DSSP file (Angstrom, degrees, kcal/mol; ACC not computed):
  #  RESIDUE AA STRUCTURE BP1 BP2  ACC     N-H-->O    O-->H-N    N-H-->O    O-->H-N    TCO  KAPPA ALPHA  PHI   PSI    X-CA   Y-CA   Z-CA
    1    1 A M     >        0   0    0      0, 0.0     4,-2.1     0, 0.0     5,-0.2   0.000 360.0 360.0 360.0 -52.0   55.2  -66.5  -58.8
    2    2 A E  H  >  +     0   0    0      1,-0.2     4,-2.7     2,-0.2     5,-0.1   0.868 360.0  51.8 -57.1 -36.2   57.2  -69.7  -60.0
    3    3 A I  H  > S+     0   0    0      1,-0.2     4,-2.4     2,-0.2    -1,-0.2   0.910 108.5  50.9 -70.4 -40.1   53.9  -71.5  -60.7
    4    4 A F  H  > S+     0   0    0      2,-0.2     4,-2.1     1,-0.2    -1,-0.2   0.865 110.4  47.9 -64.4 -39.6   52.7  -68.7  -62.8
    5    5 A L  H  X S+     0   0    0     -4,-2.1     4,-2.6     2,-0.2    -1,-0.2   0.921 111.7  51.9 -70.4 -42.5   55.9  -68.6  -64.8
    6    6 A K  H  X S+     0   0    0     -4,-2.7     4,-2.0    -5,-0.2    -2,-0.2   0.909 107.6  51.5 -55.3 -40.9   55.6  -72.4  -65.2
    7    7 A L  H  X S+     0   0    0     -4,-2.4     4,-0.8     2,-0.2    -1,-0.2   0.916 108.3  50.8 -62.6 -45.6   52.1  -72.0  -66.4
    8    8 A R  H >< S+     0   0    0     -4,-2.1     3,-1.0     1,-0.2     4,-0.3   0.955 113.1  48.0 -64.7 -44.3   53.2  -69.4  -69.1
    9    9 A D  H 3< S+     0   0    0     -4,-2.6     3,-0.4     1,-0.2    -1,-0.2   0.870 119.1  37.6 -57.6 -38.0   56.0  -71.9  -70.2
   10   10 A K  H >< S+     0   0    0     -4,-2.0     3,-1.9    -5,-0.2     4,-0.5   0.307  80.2 108.3-105.1   8.2   53.6  -74.9  -70.4
   11   11 A I  G X< S+     0   0    0     -3,-1.0     3,-1.2    -4,-0.8    -1,-0.2   0.817  74.3  63.3 -57.8 -31.2   50.5  -73.1  -71.8
   12   12 A R  G 3  S+     0   0    0     -3,-0.4    -1,-0.3    -4,-0.3    -2,-0.1   0.774  97.5  57.7 -65.9 -24.8   51.1  -74.8  -75.2
   13   13 A Q  G <  S+     0   0    0     -3,-1.9    -1,-0.3     2,-0.1    -2,-0.2   0.609  80.8 112.4 -84.6  -6.4   50.5  -78.2  -73.5
   14   14 A Y    <   -     0   0    0     -3,-1.2     6,-0.1    -4,-0.5    -3,-0.0  -0.469  61.5-143.6 -65.4 132.0   47.0  -77.2  -72.3
   15   15 A D    >   -     0   0    0     -2,-0.1     3,-2.6     1,-0.1     8,-0.1  -0.887   2.2-155.0 -97.5 105.5   44.2  -79.2  -73.9
   16   16 A P  T 3  S+     0   0    0      0, 0.0     4,-0.1     0, 0.0    -1,-0.1   0.627  88.9  70.1 -62.2 -10.9   41.3  -76.9  -74.4
   17   17 A D  T 3  S+     0   0    0      2,-0.1    -3,-0.0     3,-0.0     3,-0.0   0.626  97.3  61.0 -73.4 -18.5   38.9  -79.9  -74.3
   18   18 A R  S <  S-     0   0    0     -3,-2.6     5,-0.0     1,-0.1    -3,-0.0  -0.802 104.2 -80.4-112.9 158.1   39.6  -80.3  -70.6
   19   19 A P     >  -     0   0    0      0, 0.0     4,-1.7     0, 0.0     3,-0.2  -0.256  29.3-143.3 -59.3 131.8   38.9  -78.0  -67.7
   20   20 A F  H  > S+     0   0    0      1,-0.2     4,-3.0     2,-0.2     5,-0.2   0.919  97.7  58.8 -65.8 -42.2   41.5  -75.3  -67.3
   21   21 A S  H  > S+     0   0    0      1,-0.2     4,-2.4     2,-0.2    -1,-0.2   0.865 104.4  51.2 -57.8 -36.8   41.4  -75.4  -63.5
   22   22 A A  H  > S+     0   0    0     -3,-0.2     4,-2.0     2,-0.2    -1,-0.2   0.946 112.2  46.3 -59.2 -48.8   42.3  -79.1  -63.4
   23   23 A W  H  X S+     0   0    0     -4,-1.7     4,-2.1     2,-0.2    -2,-0.2   0.886 112.3  50.8 -56.3 -43.3   45.2  -78.4  -65.6
   24   24 A L  H  X S+     0   0    0     -4,-3.0     4,-2.2     1,-0.2    -1,-0.2   0.925 111.0  46.9 -62.9 -47.3   46.2  -75.5  -63.5
   25   25 A Y  H  X S+     0   0    0     -4,-2.4     4,-2.4    -5,-0.2    -1,-0.2   0.857 111.9  53.2 -65.9 -32.8   46.1  -77.5  -60.2
   26   26 A R  H  X S+     0   0    0     -4,-2.0     4,-2.5     2,-0.2    -2,-0.2   0.896 109.5  47.1 -62.8 -46.1   48.1  -80.4  -62.0
   27   27 A V  H  X S+     0   0    0     -4,-2.1     4,-2.1     2,-0.2    -2,-0.2   0.899 116.1  45.5 -69.6 -41.2   50.9  -78.0  -63.0
   28   28 A A  H  X S+     0   0    0     -4,-2.2     4,-2.2     2,-0.2    -2,-0.2   0.880 113.1  49.7 -69.6 -37.5   51.0  -76.5  -59.5
   29   29 A T  H  X S+     0   0    0     -4,-2.4     4,-2.2     2,-0.2    -2,-0.2   0.909 111.3  47.8 -69.9 -44.3   50.9  -79.8  -57.8
   30   30 A N  H  X S+     0   0    0     -4,-2.5     4,-2.1     1,-0.2    -2,-0.2   0.918 111.7  52.6 -61.1 -41.6   53.8  -81.2  -60.0
   31   31 A H  H  X S+     0   0    0     -4,-2.1     4,-1.9     1,-0.2    -2,-0.2   0.925 109.2  48.1 -61.5 -43.7   55.8  -78.0  -59.3
   32   32 A C  H  X S+     0   0    0     -4,-2.2     4,-2.0     1,-0.2    -1,-0.2   0.891 111.3  50.4 -67.7 -37.2   55.3  -78.4  -55.5
   33   33 A W  H  X S+     0   0    0     -4,-2.2     4,-2.1     1,-0.2    -1,-0.2   0.874 109.6  51.0 -65.3 -36.4   56.4  -82.1  -55.7
   34   34 A D  H  X S+     0   0    0     -4,-2.1     4,-1.7     2,-0.2    -1,-0.2   0.848 109.4  50.1 -71.5 -31.5   59.5  -81.2  -57.6
   35   35 A Q  H  < S+     0   0    0     -4,-1.9     4,-0.5     2,-0.2    -1,-0.2   0.888 110.1  51.0 -67.2 -40.1   60.4  -78.6  -55.1
   36   36 A L  H >< S+     0   0    0     -4,-2.0     3,-0.6     1,-0.2    -2,-0.2   0.888 109.6  50.3 -66.0 -42.5   59.9  -81.1  -52.3
   37   37 A R  H 3< S+     0   0    0     -4,-2.1    -1,-0.2     1,-0.2    -2,-0.2   0.844 113.9  45.0 -64.7 -36.5   62.2  -83.6  -54.0
   38   38 A R  T 3< S+     0   0    0     -4,-1.7     2,-0.3    -5,-0.1    -1,-0.2   0.443  84.7 112.5 -85.4   0.5   64.9  -81.1  -54.6
   39   39 A R    <   -     0   0    0     -3,-0.6     2,-0.2    -4,-0.5     3,-0.0  -0.528  62.6-136.5 -78.4 138.9   64.9  -79.6  -51.1
   40   40 A N        -     0   0    0     -2,-0.3     2,-0.3     1,-0.1    -2,-0.1  -0.533  36.6 -87.9 -86.9 158.9   68.0  -80.2  -49.2
   41   41 A V        -     0   0    0     -2,-0.2     2,-0.5     2,-0.0    -1,-0.1  -0.517  47.4-153.6 -70.8 125.3   67.6  -81.2  -45.5
   42   42 A R        -     0   0    0     -2,-0.3     2,-0.3     5,-0.2     9,-0.2  -0.878  10.5-166.1-105.5 138.4   67.5  -78.0  -43.6
   43   43 A H        +     0   0    0     -2,-0.5     2,-0.3     6,-0.1     5,-0.1  -0.657  36.7 125.0-123.6  77.5   68.6  -78.0  -40.0
   44   44 A D  S    S-     0   0    0     -2,-0.3     3,-0.5     1,-0.0     4,-0.4  -0.769  75.6 -89.4-123.5 177.3   67.6  -74.8  -38.3
   45   45 A K  S    S+     0   0    0     -2,-0.3     3,-0.3     1,-0.2    -1,-0.0   0.744 121.6  48.5 -61.0 -26.6   65.6  -74.2  -35.2
   46   46 A E  S    S+     0   0    0      1,-0.2    -1,-0.2     2,-0.1     3,-0.2   0.844 118.2  33.2 -81.7 -35.9   62.3  -74.1  -37.1
   47   47 A T  S >  S+     0   0    0     -3,-0.5     3,-1.1     1,-0.2     4,-0.5  -0.066  70.3 143.2-121.3  32.1   62.5  -77.1  -39.2
   48   48 A D  T 3  S+     0   0    0     -4,-0.4    -1,-0.2    -3,-0.3     3,-0.1   0.852  87.7   3.1 -31.8 -62.4   64.5  -79.5  -37.0
   49   49 A D  T >  S+     0   0    0     -3,-0.2     3,-0.7     1,-0.1     4,-0.3  -0.026  92.1 117.9-124.3  30.9   62.7  -82.7  -37.9
   50   50 A I  G X   +     0   0    0     -3,-1.1     3,-1.6     1,-0.2    -2,-0.1   0.856  66.8  66.7 -70.0 -34.0   60.2  -81.6  -40.5
   51   51 A E  G 3  S+     0   0    0     -4,-0.5    -1,-0.2     1,-0.3    -2,-0.1   0.746  99.1  52.1 -59.0 -25.9   61.6  -83.7  -43.3
   52   52 A G  G <  S+     0   0    0     -3,-0.7    -1,-0.3     2,-0.1    -2,-0.2   0.484  89.5 102.4 -89.6  -5.5   60.6  -86.9  -41.5
   53   53 A M  S <  S-     0   0    0     -3,-1.6    67,-0.0    -4,-0.3    -3,-0.0  -0.525  81.6-103.7 -76.1 144.9   57.0  -85.8  -41.0
   54   54 A P        -     0   0    0      0, 0.0    -1,-0.1     0, 0.0    -2,-0.1  -0.296  24.0-133.9 -59.9 153.8   54.3  -87.1  -43.2
   55   55 A L  S    S+     0   0    0      2,-0.1     2,-0.3    -3,-0.1    -2,-0.0   0.525  81.5  71.9 -94.1  -5.9   53.1  -84.7  -45.8
   56   56 A Q  S    S-     0   0    0      1,-0.0     3,-0.1     3,-0.0     0, 0.0  -0.793  85.3-110.7-107.7 155.2   49.4  -85.1  -45.3
   57   57 A H        -     0   0    0     -2,-0.3    -2,-0.1     1,-0.1     2,-0.1  -0.416  37.7 -97.6 -71.6 154.3   47.4  -83.9  -42.3
   58   58 A P        -     0   0    0      0, 0.0    -1,-0.1     0, 0.0     3,-0.1  -0.416  57.2 -85.6 -57.7 149.2   46.0  -86.2  -39.7
   59   59 A D     >  -     0   0    0      1,-0.2     4,-2.0     2,-0.1     5,-0.2  -0.418  41.8-153.8 -59.9 117.0   42.3  -86.8  -40.5
   60   60 A P  H  > S+     0   0    0      0, 0.0     4,-2.6     0, 0.0     5,-0.2   0.858  92.0  54.2 -66.1 -30.7   40.7  -83.8  -38.7
   61   61 A S  H  > S+     0   0    0      1,-0.2     4,-2.7     2,-0.2     5,-0.2   0.951 108.9  49.1 -68.6 -43.4   37.4  -85.6  -38.2
   62   62 A Q  H  > S+     0   0    0      1,-0.2     4,-2.1     2,-0.2    -1,-0.2   0.903 113.5  46.0 -60.9 -41.7   39.2  -88.4  -36.5
   63   63 A L  H  X S+     0   0    0     -4,-2.0     4,-2.0     2,-0.2    -1,-0.2   0.905 114.0  47.8 -70.9 -41.5   41.1  -86.0  -34.3
   64   64 A E  H  X S+     0   0    0     -4,-2.6     4,-2.6     2,-0.2    -2,-0.2   0.873 110.6  53.4 -66.4 -36.5   38.0  -84.0  -33.4
   65   65 A K  H  X S+     0   0    0     -4,-2.7     4,-1.9    -5,-0.2    -2,-0.2   0.946 109.7  46.1 -66.5 -45.1   36.1  -87.2  -32.7
   66   66 A M  H  X S+     0   0    0     -4,-2.1     4,-0.9    -5,-0.2    -1,-0.2   0.894 113.3  50.9 -63.4 -35.8   38.8  -88.4  -30.3
   67   67 A I  H >< S+     0   0    0     -4,-2.0     3,-0.5     1,-0.2    -1,-0.2   0.927 112.0  45.5 -66.9 -43.5   38.8  -84.9  -28.6
   68   68 A T  H 3< S+     0   0    0     -4,-2.6    -1,-0.2     1,-0.2    -2,-0.2   0.792 107.8  58.1 -73.4 -24.9   35.1  -84.9  -28.2
   69   69 A E  H 3< S+     0   0    0     -4,-1.9    -1,-0.2    -5,-0.2     2,-0.2   0.711 102.6  68.7 -74.4 -23.2   35.0  -88.5  -26.8
   70   70 A R  S << S-     0   0    0     -4,-0.9     2,-0.1    -3,-0.5    59,-0.0  -0.604  88.1-113.1 -93.6 156.5   37.4  -87.4  -24.1
   71   71 A T    >>  -     0   0    0     -2,-0.2     4,-1.7     1,-0.1     3,-0.6  -0.478  34.8-101.6 -82.6 165.5   36.7  -85.2  -21.2
   72   72 A G  H 3> S+     0   0    0      1,-0.3     4,-2.5     2,-0.2     5,-0.2   0.864 122.4  57.8 -50.1 -40.3   38.4  -81.8  -20.8
   73   73 A T  H 3> S+     0   0    0      1,-0.2     4,-2.6     2,-0.2    -1,-0.3   0.891 102.9  50.5 -62.7 -39.8   40.7  -83.4  -18.3
   74   74 A D  H <> S+     0   0    0     -3,-0.6     4,-2.8     2,-0.2    -1,-0.2   0.902 111.0  50.0 -61.8 -41.9   42.0  -86.0  -20.7
   75   75 A V  H  X S+     0   0    0     -4,-1.7     4,-2.8     1,-0.2    -2,-0.2   0.926 111.9  47.5 -61.7 -45.9   42.7  -83.2  -23.3
   76   76 A R  H  X S+     0   0    0     -4,-2.5     4,-2.2     2,-0.2    -2,-0.2   0.899 110.3  51.7 -66.8 -38.0   44.5  -81.2  -20.8
   77   77 A K  H  X S+     0   0    0     -4,-2.6     4,-0.7     2,-0.2    -2,-0.2   0.956 113.1  45.5 -57.8 -49.6   46.6  -84.2  -19.6
   78   78 A A  H >X S+     0   0    0     -4,-2.8     3,-1.2     1,-0.2     4,-0.7   0.930 113.0  51.5 -66.1 -39.3   47.6  -85.0  -23.4
   79   79 A L  H >< S+     0   0    0     -4,-2.8     3,-1.2     1,-0.3    -1,-0.2   0.896 103.2  59.9 -62.9 -36.0   48.4  -81.2  -23.9
   80   80 A A  H 3< S+     0   0    0     -4,-2.2    -1,-0.3     1,-0.3    -2,-0.2   0.714  98.8  55.9 -63.5 -20.5   50.6  -81.2  -20.9
   81   81 A T  H << S+     0   0    0     -3,-1.2    -1,-0.3    -4,-0.7    -2,-0.2   0.627  90.6  95.4 -86.9 -12.1   52.8  -83.8  -22.4
   82   82 A L  S << S-     0   0    0     -3,-1.2    39,-0.0    -4,-0.7     2,-0.0  -0.298  89.3 -93.8 -72.2 156.8   53.5  -81.7  -25.5
   83   83 A P     >  -     0   0    0      0, 0.0     4,-2.5     0, 0.0     3,-0.4  -0.400  45.1-106.0 -65.7 157.5   56.6  -79.4  -25.8
   84   84 A A  H  > S+     0   0    0      1,-0.3     4,-2.1     2,-0.2     5,-0.2   0.808 116.3  47.5 -62.3 -34.9   55.8  -76.0  -24.7
   85   85 A R  H  > S+     0   0    0      2,-0.2     4,-1.8     1,-0.2    -1,-0.3   0.818 112.1  49.4 -77.4 -25.5   55.7  -74.3  -28.1
   86   86 A A  H  > S+     0   0    0     -3,-0.4     4,-2.1     2,-0.2     5,-0.2   0.902 114.0  47.1 -68.9 -46.3   53.5  -77.0  -29.6
   87   87 A R  H  X S+     0   0    0     -4,-2.5     4,-2.9     1,-0.2     5,-0.2   0.913 112.7  49.3 -65.3 -42.1   51.1  -76.7  -26.6
   88   88 A M  H  X S+     0   0    0     -4,-2.1     4,-3.2    -5,-0.2     5,-0.3   0.924 109.9  51.1 -69.1 -38.6   51.0  -72.9  -26.8
   89   89 A A  H  X S+     0   0    0     -4,-1.8     4,-2.4     2,-0.2     5,-0.2   0.955 112.2  46.2 -58.3 -45.2   50.3  -73.0  -30.6
   90   90 A L  H  X>S+     0   0    0     -4,-2.1     4,-3.3     2,-0.2     5,-0.7   0.960 114.3  48.2 -61.9 -53.5   47.4  -75.3  -30.1
   91   91 A V  I  X>S+     0   0    0     -4,-2.9     5,-2.7     1,-0.2     4,-1.8   0.937 113.1  47.3 -53.9 -47.9   46.0  -73.3  -27.2
   92   92 A L  I  <5S+     0   0    0     -4,-3.2     6,-2.6     3,-0.2    -1,-0.2   0.889 118.7  40.8 -61.5 -39.2   46.3  -70.0  -29.1
   93   93 A R  I  <5S+     0   0    0     -4,-2.4    -2,-0.2    -5,-0.3    -3,-0.2   0.953 127.7  25.8 -79.8 -48.5   44.7  -71.3  -32.2
   94   94 A Y  I  <5S+     0   0    0     -4,-3.3    -3,-0.2    -5,-0.2    -2,-0.2   0.774 132.5  29.1 -93.6 -24.5   41.9  -73.5  -30.8
   95   95 A Y  I  <<S+     0   0    0     -4,-1.8    -3,-0.2    -5,-0.7    -4,-0.1   0.866 132.0  32.6 -96.0 -51.3   41.1  -71.9  -27.4
   96   96 A A  S   <S-     0   0    0     -5,-2.7    -3,-0.2     2,-0.0    -4,-0.2   0.642  96.0-140.6 -79.1 -11.7   42.0  -68.3  -28.0
   97   97 A E        +     0   0    0     -6,-0.4    -4,-0.2     1,-0.2     2,-0.2   0.854  38.1 168.9  55.3  44.0   41.0  -68.5  -31.6
   98   98 A M        -     0   0    0     -6,-2.6    -1,-0.2     1,-0.1    -2,-0.0  -0.508  33.7-113.4 -87.7 154.6   43.9  -66.4  -32.7
   99   99 A S     >  -     0   0    0     -2,-0.2     4,-2.4     1,-0.1     5,-0.2  -0.268  31.9-105.4 -78.3 167.3   44.9  -66.0  -36.5
  100  100 A Y  H  > S+     0   0    0      1,-0.2     4,-2.8     2,-0.2     5,-0.2   0.903 122.2  55.3 -61.5 -36.3   48.1  -67.3  -37.8
  101  101 A E  H  > S+     0   0    0      1,-0.2     4,-1.8     2,-0.2    -1,-0.2   0.925 109.8  45.1 -64.9 -45.2   49.5  -63.7  -37.8
  102  102 A E  H  > S+     0   0    0      2,-0.2     4,-2.7     1,-0.2    -1,-0.2   0.889 111.9  50.7 -63.9 -41.5   48.7  -63.3  -34.2
  103  103 A I  H  X S+     0   0    0     -4,-2.4     4,-2.9     2,-0.2     5,-0.3   0.972 110.3  51.9 -64.5 -51.0   50.2  -66.8  -33.2
  104  104 A A  H  X>S+     0   0    0     -4,-2.8     5,-1.5     1,-0.2     4,-1.1   0.905 110.9  47.2 -51.7 -43.1   53.4  -65.9  -35.1
  105  105 A E  H ><5S+     0   0    0     -4,-1.8     3,-0.6    -5,-0.2    -1,-0.2   0.962 113.8  47.8 -64.7 -50.1   53.7  -62.6  -33.3
  106  106 A A  H 3<5S+     0   0    0     -4,-2.7    -2,-0.2     1,-0.2    -1,-0.2   0.876 118.9  38.0 -57.9 -42.9   53.0  -64.3  -29.9
  107  107 A L  H 3<5S-     0   0    0     -4,-2.9    -1,-0.2    -5,-0.2    -2,-0.2   0.474 106.9-120.6 -90.3  -3.6   55.5  -67.1  -30.4
  108  108 A G  T <<5S+     0   0    0     -4,-1.1     2,-0.3    -3,-0.6    -3,-0.2   0.875  70.9 119.3  67.3  36.7   58.2  -65.1  -32.2
  109  109 A V  S   <S-     0   0    0     -5,-1.5    -1,-0.2    -6,-0.2     2,-0.1  -0.827  71.3 -83.3-125.8 167.2   58.2  -67.1  -35.3
  110  110 A R    >>  -     0   0    0     -2,-0.3     3,-1.3     1,-0.1     4,-0.6  -0.446  35.1-125.6 -67.4 141.2   57.5  -66.4  -39.0
  111  111 A Q  H >> S+     0   0    0      1,-0.3     3,-1.3     2,-0.2     4,-0.7   0.875 110.4  60.2 -55.8 -35.8   53.9  -66.5  -40.0
  112  112 A A  H 34 S+     0   0    0      1,-0.2     4,-0.4     2,-0.1    -1,-0.3   0.800 101.4  55.1 -57.9 -27.0   54.7  -69.1  -42.7
  113  113 A F  H <> S+     0   0    0     -3,-1.3     4,-2.3     1,-0.2    -1,-0.2   0.563  87.7  79.8 -83.9 -11.9   56.0  -71.5  -40.0
  114  114 A V  H <X S+     0   0    0     -3,-1.3     4,-3.7    -4,-0.6     5,-0.3   0.956  91.0  52.2 -62.5 -48.1   52.6  -71.4  -37.9
  115  115 A G  H  X S+     0   0    0     -4,-0.7     4,-2.1     1,-0.2    -1,-0.2   0.907 112.3  45.3 -65.0 -34.3   50.9  -73.9  -40.2
  116  116 A V  H  > S+     0   0    0     -4,-0.4     4,-2.8     2,-0.2     5,-0.3   0.955 111.8  52.5 -71.2 -44.2   53.8  -76.4  -39.8
  117  117 A L  H  X S+     0   0    0     -4,-2.3     4,-2.2     1,-0.2    -2,-0.2   0.916 112.8  44.4 -51.8 -47.7   54.0  -75.8  -36.0
  118  118 A L  H  X S+     0   0    0     -4,-3.7     4,-2.6     2,-0.2    -1,-0.2   0.870 110.8  53.8 -74.2 -31.5   50.3  -76.6  -35.7
  119  119 A L  H  X S+     0   0    0     -4,-2.1     4,-2.0    -5,-0.3    -2,-0.2   0.935 112.8  43.9 -56.3 -48.4   50.5  -79.6  -38.0
  120  120 A R  H  X S+     0   0    0     -4,-2.8     4,-2.2     1,-0.2    -2,-0.2   0.899 114.2  50.6 -71.5 -38.6   53.3  -81.0  -35.8
  121  121 A A  H  X S+     0   0    0     -4,-2.2     4,-2.9    -5,-0.3    -2,-0.2   0.919 107.7  51.8 -65.3 -45.5   51.4  -80.1  -32.7
  122  122 A R  H  X S+     0   0    0     -4,-2.6     4,-2.4     2,-0.2    -1,-0.2   0.901 111.2  49.7 -58.2 -42.5   48.2  -81.8  -33.9
  123  123 A H  H  X S+     0   0    0     -4,-2.0     4,-2.2     2,-0.2    -1,-0.2   0.944 112.7  45.9 -59.4 -47.5   50.3  -85.0  -34.7
  124  124 A Q  H  X S+     0   0    0     -4,-2.2     4,-2.8     1,-0.2    -2,-0.2   0.877 112.0  50.8 -74.3 -35.8   51.8  -84.9  -31.3
  125  125 A L  H  X S+     0   0    0     -4,-2.9     4,-1.9     2,-0.2    -1,-0.2   0.895 109.7  50.7 -62.8 -39.7   48.5  -84.3  -29.6
  126  126 A R  H  X S+     0   0    0     -4,-2.4     4,-1.9     2,-0.2    -2,-0.2   0.860 112.6  46.7 -66.0 -36.3   46.9  -87.2  -31.4
  127  127 A D  H  X S+     0   0    0     -4,-2.2     4,-2.6     2,-0.2    -2,-0.2   0.891 110.6  51.3 -69.8 -38.8   49.7  -89.5  -30.4
  128  128 A A  H  X S+     0   0    0     -4,-2.8     4,-1.9     2,-0.2    -2,-0.2   0.868 112.6  46.4 -66.2 -34.6   49.6  -88.3  -26.8
  129  129 A M  H  X S+     0   0    0     -4,-1.9     4,-1.8     2,-0.2    -2,-0.2   0.857 113.6  48.9 -77.4 -34.9   45.8  -89.0  -26.6
  130  130 A S  H  X S+     0   0    0     -4,-1.9     4,-2.3     2,-0.2    -2,-0.2   0.913 110.1  50.7 -63.7 -43.4   46.2  -92.4  -28.3
  131  131 A A  H  X S+     0   0    0     -4,-2.6     4,-2.2     2,-0.2    -2,-0.2   0.909 112.0  48.3 -61.3 -44.5   49.0  -93.2  -25.9
  132  132 A G  H  X S+     0   0    0     -4,-1.9     4,-1.8     1,-0.2    -1,-0.2   0.849 110.1  52.0 -64.0 -34.6   46.7  -92.2  -22.9
  133  133 A Q  H  X S+     0   0    0     -4,-1.8     4,-2.6     2,-0.2    -2,-0.2   0.876 111.2  46.3 -66.3 -43.3   43.9  -94.3  -24.4
  134  134 A A  H  X S+     0   0    0     -4,-2.3     4,-2.4     2,-0.2    -2,-0.2   0.888 110.9  52.1 -71.6 -39.7   46.2  -97.4  -24.6
  135  135 A A  H  X S+     0   0    0     -4,-2.2     4,-1.4     2,-0.2    -2,-0.2   0.904 110.4  49.9 -68.4 -38.9   47.5  -96.8  -21.0
  136  136 A M  H >X S+     0   0    0     -4,-1.8     4,-2.1     1,-0.2     3,-0.6   0.974 110.6  50.0 -55.9 -55.8   43.9  -96.6  -19.8
  137  137 A A  H 3X S+     0   0    0     -4,-2.6     4,-1.7     1,-0.3    -2,-0.2   0.837 109.5  50.4 -56.5 -37.1   43.0  -99.9  -21.7
  138  138 A S  H 3X S+     0   0    0     -4,-2.4     4,-0.9     1,-0.2    -1,-0.3   0.844 109.3  50.9 -72.0 -30.1   45.9 -101.7  -20.2
  139  139 A K  H << S+     0   0    0     -4,-1.4     3,-0.5    -3,-0.6    -1,-0.2   0.894 109.7  50.5 -69.7 -41.1   45.0 -100.7  -16.7
  140  140 A G  H  < S+     0   0    0     -4,-2.1    -2,-0.2     1,-0.2    -1,-0.2   0.876 111.7  48.8 -68.0 -32.0   41.5 -101.9  -17.3
  141  141 A N  H  <        0   0    0     -4,-1.7    -1,-0.2     1,-0.2    -2,-0.2   0.659 360.0 360.0 -75.7 -19.6   42.7 -105.2  -18.5
  142  142 A A     <        0   0    0     -4,-0.9    -1,-0.2    -3,-0.5    -2,-0.2   0.449 360.0 360.0 -89.8 360.0   45.2 -105.7  -15.6
């Protein structure tokens, strides 16, 4: 809603010689960045350490490649090291193929928070798998 209001206010700045969709995305992106800069640090149970997280997703193809290169046992070992809620979110999404709405209901969180939870869990899984790979390599060299 805020973005549409901003579009209405900035419509005079639109250059009709350029694609409208590109201008729309630019206004929306700038608005989102402004919101992130203005956001105060929130400390509630859902966003405990989110401000310190990178804003981009880990490269999905890299994560998928790492998972497929490992056996199911390695993935289960890495999943076992994750906090319970992160592990459950990943299992519900990727093994049970549940929707965000179903995951929110199962975990007792807001639907809007499920994406953040999954992002955090994917980072943790990637790190756990990398740590496991490093441990295996060091044992092989010893």
